[in-house]
C-alpha positions as CSV (number, residue, x, y, z in Angstrom):
1,M,0.0,0.0,0.0
2,S,1.3,3.5,-0.8
3,F,0.0,7.1,-0.5
4,R,-0.1,9.8,-3.1
5,F,-0.7,13.5,-2.7
6,V,-3.6,14.7,-4.9
7,G,-3.9,18.3,-3.6
8,F,-2.5,20.5,-0.9
9,T,-4.3,18.7,1.9
10,D,-5.7,15.5,0.3
11,I,-3.9,12.2,0.3
12,E,-5.1,9.3,-1.8
13,E,-4.5,5.7,-0.7
14,V,-3.3,3.4,-3.5
15,I,-3.1,-0.4,-3.3
16,D,0.1,-1.5,-4.9
17,M,-0.5,-4.4,-7.4
18,R,1.5,-6.9,-9.4
19,V,0.6,-6.0,-13.0
20,L,1.3,-8.0,-16.1
21,V,2.1,-5.6,-19.0
22,T,2.2,-7.2,-22.5
23,G,4.4,-5.2,-24.8
24,A,6.4,-3.7,-22.0
25,T,9.3,-2.9,-24.3
26,G,7.1,-1.1,-26.8
27,L,6.2,2.5,-27.1
28,I,2.9,2.3,-25.2
29,G,3.6,-0.7,-23.0
30,G,7.0,0.6,-22.1
31,A,5.7,4.0,-21.0
32,V,2.9,2.4,-19.1
33,A,5.1,-0.1,-17.3
34,H,7.6,2.6,-16.3
35,R,4.8,4.8,-15.0
36,L,3.2,2.0,-13.0
37,K,6.6,1.0,-11.6
38,E,7.1,4.6,-10.5
39,D,3.7,4.4,-8.6
40,G,5.0,1.4,-6.6
41,H,3.4,-1.4,-8.6
42,D,5.4,-4.6,-9.4
43,I,5.6,-5.0,-13.2
44,V,5.7,-8.4,-14.9
45,G,6.7,-8.3,-18.5
46,L,6.0,-11.1,-21.0
47,A,9.2,-12.2,-22.9
48,R,9.3,-14.6,-25.8
49,S,13.1,-14.5,-26.2
50,E,16.2,-14.1,-24.1
51,A,16.8,-10.7,-25.7
52,S,13.4,-9.5,-24.6
53,A,13.9,-10.9,-21.1
54,A,17.2,-9.0,-20.8
55,K,15.5,-5.7,-21.8
56,L,12.8,-6.3,-19.2
57,L,15.3,-7.2,-16.5
58,D,17.4,-4.1,-17.3
59,R,14.3,-1.9,-16.7
60,G,13.7,-3.5,-13.3
61,F,10.7,-5.7,-14.3
62,V,9.9,-9.3,-13.4
63,V,10.1,-11.6,-16.4
64,E,7.5,-14.2,-17.4
65,K,8.3,-16.4,-20.4
66,G,5.5,-16.5,-22.9
67,E,4.0,-15.1,-26.1
68,L,0.7,-13.9,-27.5
69,A,0.3,-17.0,-29.6
70,D,0.5,-19.3,-26.6
71,P,-2.6,-19.3,-24.4
72,V,-1.1,-21.6,-21.9
73,S,1.8,-19.3,-21.1
74,L,-0.5,-16.3,-20.9
75,A,-2.8,-18.1,-18.5
76,S,0.2,-19.0,-16.3
77,A,1.3,-15.4,-16.3
78,V,-2.1,-14.1,-15.4
79,R,-2.5,-16.4,-12.4
80,G,0.5,-14.7,-10.8
81,V,-0.7,-11.1,-11.0
82,D,-3.4,-8.8,-9.7
83,A,-4.2,-7.0,-13.0
84,V,-3.3,-7.0,-16.7
85,V,-2.5,-4.2,-19.2
86,H,-2.6,-5.6,-22.7
87,A,-0.5,-3.3,-24.9
88,A,1.3,-5.7,-27.2
89,S,0.8,-6.0,-31.0
90,P,3.1,-7.3,-33.8
91,N,1.7,-4.5,-36.0
92,D,1.7,-6.8,-39.0
93,Q,-0.7,-9.1,-40.8
94,N,-0.9,-11.3,-37.7
95,A,-2.1,-8.5,-35.4
96,A,-5.8,-9.5,-35.5
97,S,-5.4,-13.2,-34.9
98,L,-2.7,-12.8,-32.2
99,D,-4.7,-10.2,-30.4
100,E,-7.8,-12.3,-30.4
101,I,-5.9,-15.3,-29.1
102,A,-4.1,-13.4,-26.4
103,T,-7.1,-11.4,-25.2
104,R,-9.3,-14.5,-24.9
105,A,-6.6,-16.4,-23.0
106,I,-6.2,-13.5,-20.6
107,L,-10.0,-13.1,-20.1
108,Q,-10.4,-16.8,-19.6
109,A,-7.8,-16.8,-16.9
110,Q,-9.3,-13.8,-15.2
111,R,-12.9,-14.9,-15.1
112,G,-14.3,-14.9,-11.6
113,T,-11.3,-13.1,-10.1
114,G,-12.4,-9.5,-10.3
115,Q,-9.1,-8.6,-11.8
116,R,-8.7,-5.5,-13.8
117,F,-8.0,-5.9,-17.5
118,I,-7.0,-2.8,-19.5
119,Y,-7.2,-3.3,-23.2
120,T,-5.4,-1.1,-25.8
121,S,-7.6,-0.4,-28.7
122,G,-7.2,2.7,-30.8
123,S,-8.9,5.8,-32.2
124,L,-8.9,4.2,-35.7
125,V,-12.0,2.3,-34.7
126,Y,-13.9,5.6,-35.3
127,G,-12.7,5.9,-38.9
128,S,-12.5,9.4,-40.3
129,T,-14.5,11.8,-38.1
130,G,-14.7,14.9,-40.1
131,D,-15.0,18.1,-38.0
132,T,-17.0,16.6,-35.2
133,P,-14.7,15.3,-32.4
134,A,-15.3,11.6,-31.7
135,T,-16.3,10.8,-28.1
136,E,-16.6,7.4,-26.5
137,D,-20.3,7.5,-27.5
138,T,-19.6,8.0,-31.2
139,P,-20.7,5.0,-33.3
140,L,-17.7,3.0,-34.5
141,N,-16.8,2.9,-38.1
142,P,-13.4,1.3,-38.1
143,I,-11.0,1.4,-41.0
144,E,-10.4,-2.1,-42.5
145,M,-7.0,-2.5,-40.8
146,V,-8.6,-2.6,-37.4
147,R,-12.2,-3.7,-38.2
148,W,-11.8,-6.8,-36.0
149,R,-11.4,-4.7,-32.9
150,Q,-15.0,-3.6,-32.9
151,A,-16.2,-7.2,-32.1
152,L,-13.3,-7.8,-29.7
153,E,-14.1,-4.7,-27.7
154,R,-17.7,-5.9,-27.3
155,E,-16.3,-9.3,-26.1
156,I,-14.0,-7.6,-23.6
157,L,-16.7,-5.4,-22.1
158,A,-19.1,-8.3,-21.9
159,A,-16.6,-10.0,-19.6
160,G,-17.7,-7.6,-16.9
161,A,-20.6,-9.9,-16.3
162,E,-18.2,-12.8,-15.7
163,G,-16.2,-11.6,-12.9
164,V,-13.6,-9.5,-14.8
165,H,-13.0,-5.7,-14.4
166,P,-12.5,-4.7,-18.1
167,V,-11.5,-1.2,-19.3
168,V,-10.9,-0.2,-23.0
169,I,-8.6,2.6,-23.9
170,R,-8.5,4.1,-27.4
171,P,-5.3,6.0,-27.9
172,A,-5.0,8.5,-30.8
173,W,-1.7,8.7,-32.7
174,V,1.0,8.2,-30.1
175,Y,4.4,10.0,-30.2
176,G,7.3,10.8,-27.9
177,N,10.3,9.0,-26.5
178,W,11.7,8.9,-30.0
179,G,8.9,6.6,-31.2
180,G,5.6,6.6,-33.1
181,A,4.4,6.6,-36.7
182,A,5.8,10.1,-37.2
183,M,9.3,8.7,-37.0
184,M,8.6,7.0,-40.4
185,M,8.5,10.4,-41.9
186,V,11.8,11.3,-40.2
187,A,13.4,8.2,-41.7
188,A,12.0,9.2,-45.2
189,A,13.4,12.7,-44.8
190,R,16.8,11.2,-44.1
191,E,16.6,8.8,-47.0
192,H,14.9,10.8,-49.7
193,G,15.6,14.4,-48.7
194,A,11.9,15.1,-47.9
195,A,9.4,13.8,-45.5
196,L,6.7,11.8,-47.3
197,H,3.1,12.3,-46.3
198,V,0.4,9.9,-47.5
199,G,-2.2,11.7,-49.7
200,D,-2.4,15.5,-49.8
201,G,-1.5,15.9,-46.2
202,Q,-4.6,17.9,-45.3
203,N,-6.1,15.2,-43.1
204,R,-5.8,15.8,-39.3
205,W,-4.2,13.6,-36.6
206,S,-5.3,13.7,-33.0
207,T,-2.3,12.7,-30.9
208,V,-1.2,11.9,-27.5
209,H,2.3,11.8,-25.9
210,A,3.3,8.3,-24.7
211,D,3.9,9.6,-21.2
212,D,0.6,11.4,-21.0
213,L,-1.1,8.2,-22.2
214,A,0.8,6.2,-19.5
215,D,-0.7,8.6,-16.9
216,L,-4.2,7.7,-18.3
217,Y,-3.5,4.0,-18.0
218,A,-2.3,4.5,-14.4
219,L,-5.5,6.4,-13.5
220,A,-7.6,3.8,-15.3
221,L,-6.0,1.0,-13.4
222,E,-6.8,2.7,-10.1
223,R,-10.1,4.4,-10.7
224,A,-11.9,3.4,-13.9
225,P,-15.3,1.6,-13.4
226,A,-15.7,-1.9,-14.9
227,G,-16.9,-1.7,-18.5
228,S,-15.7,1.8,-19.1
229,V,-14.1,3.2,-22.3
230,F,-11.7,6.2,-22.6
231,N,-10.1,8.0,-25.5
232,G,-6.5,8.9,-25.1
233,A,-6.1,12.1,-27.0
234,H,-4.9,15.6,-26.2
235,G,-4.5,19.0,-27.8
236,S,-5.3,20.2,-31.3
237,A,-5.3,17.9,-34.3
238,P,-2.6,19.2,-36.6
239,R,-2.7,18.5,-40.3
240,L,-0.5,15.7,-41.5
241,V,1.6,18.0,-43.7
242,E,2.4,20.1,-40.7
243,I,3.7,17.1,-38.8
244,A,5.6,16.1,-41.9
245,R,7.4,19.4,-42.0
246,A,8.5,19.1,-38.4
247,A,9.6,15.5,-39.1
248,S,11.5,16.8,-42.1
249,E,13.4,19.2,-39.9
250,L,14.4,16.4,-37.5
251,G,15.4,14.3,-40.5
252,G,17.8,17.0,-41.8
253,A,15.7,17.8,-44.9
254,G,15.1,21.4,-43.9
255,G,11.3,21.1,-43.8
256,R,10.9,19.8,-47.3
257,V,7.9,17.4,-47.8
258,A,6.5,15.4,-50.6
259,A,3.1,13.9,-51.2
260,W,2.9,10.1,-51.5
261,P,-0.2,9.2,-53.5
262,L,-2.5,7.0,-51.5
263,D,-2.7,4.3,-54.2
264,E,1.1,4.1,-54.3
265,A,1.4,4.1,-50.5
266,R,-1.0,1.1,-50.3
267,K,1.3,-1.0,-52.4
268,V,4.0,-0.6,-49.8
269,L,2.1,-0.1,-46.5
270,W,-1.1,-1.9,-47.3
271,G,-3.9,-1.0,-44.9
272,F,-1.6,1.2,-42.8
273,A,-1.6,3.8,-45.7
274,D,-5.4,4.3,-45.1
275,A,-4.7,4.7,-41.4
276,I,-2.2,7.5,-42.0
277,A,-4.6,9.2,-44.4
278,S,-7.5,9.1,-42.0
279,D,-8.9,12.5,-40.9
280,Q,-9.6,12.3,-37.2
281,I,-10.5,14.7,-34.4
282,I,-10.7,12.8,-31.1
283,S,-12.0,14.1,-27.8
284,G,-10.2,13.1,-24.6
285,E,-12.4,15.1,-22.3
286,K,-14.1,12.2,-20.7
287,A,-10.9,10.9,-19.2
288,K,-10.1,14.4,-17.9
289,R,-13.5,14.8,-16.4
290,E,-14.0,11.4,-14.9
291,L,-10.5,10.2,-14.0
292,G,-8.8,13.5,-13.4
293,W,-6.4,13.0,-16.3
294,N,-4.1,16.0,-16.8
295,P,-2.0,15.6,-20.0
296,S,0.8,18.2,-20.1
297,R,3.5,17.2,-22.5
298,A,4.5,19.2,-25.6
299,S,2.6,18.7,-28.8
300,I,3.8,16.4,-31.5
301,I,5.1,19.2,-33.6
302,D,6.9,20.9,-30.7
303,K,8.4,17.6,-29.6
304,L,9.7,16.9,-33.1
305,R,11.3,20.3,-33.3
306,A,12.8,19.9,-29.8
307,Y,14.4,16.6,-31.0
308,A,15.7,18.5,-34.0
309,L,17.4,21.1,-31.8
310,A,18.8,18.4,-29.5
311,V,20.6,16.6,-32.3
312,A,21.7,19.8,-34.2
């Protein structure tokens, strides 16, 4: 048990937990695991190789051998913890099948325990939003790349009736800690002398810094009601071409950008091209209002420019 100051005179009692974090070496999972460890929770990371195990140990986490495709190893890991944060994804053509296998194995092991299960979905389940910010009540219209998540989210939330404490978080485009999709544009700037943006670049990206998102996960673990859903998004939604210009500066291309026609991008990136070209404005107000989330990190453009100054 630990205590946390939440105001000048108020102190909040927090029960320390042993938390399994899948994807604990990734952008989202790594930030979440670090944040929860700072809060006093014991972090268990899932490792499928000795190299992954070494990374987890180096970060001060407990290592549990296992992988998303192995329900037996996942069930074993779940039995030794108090809560699970699922933030792992191969981000390839196997993402849907592996996520379904892993999620169902975790839920099966948690049934009847009352354990918290925080699932990482994403704002792409809303599809393109137009000018109206998507809230957690906005009907889902997922792009093809993540269409499977709509049914899986329903399955997760339904587990609340079977003795699980499920929470779904839908992050917007994640950046920070030298990671995220924007770094693809940085790499293109270094290789081609210009940052490539899919389409005309006028579509908007709602974003969230990985560390702000980790704060949201920590609050959700401690406070979110069973069956709740929260968007992880903060700040304005800059146009993709503006993000590309900042990425170009970091990549040493002097702000030069170039359009990558969507049809051409699909030949290389497949469905991810449509994700990049999606026009999204996502509201994170529910998390701020109900959980007290207070994101404060620099915007994606300011962060990319700060990186550029740091390496200049």
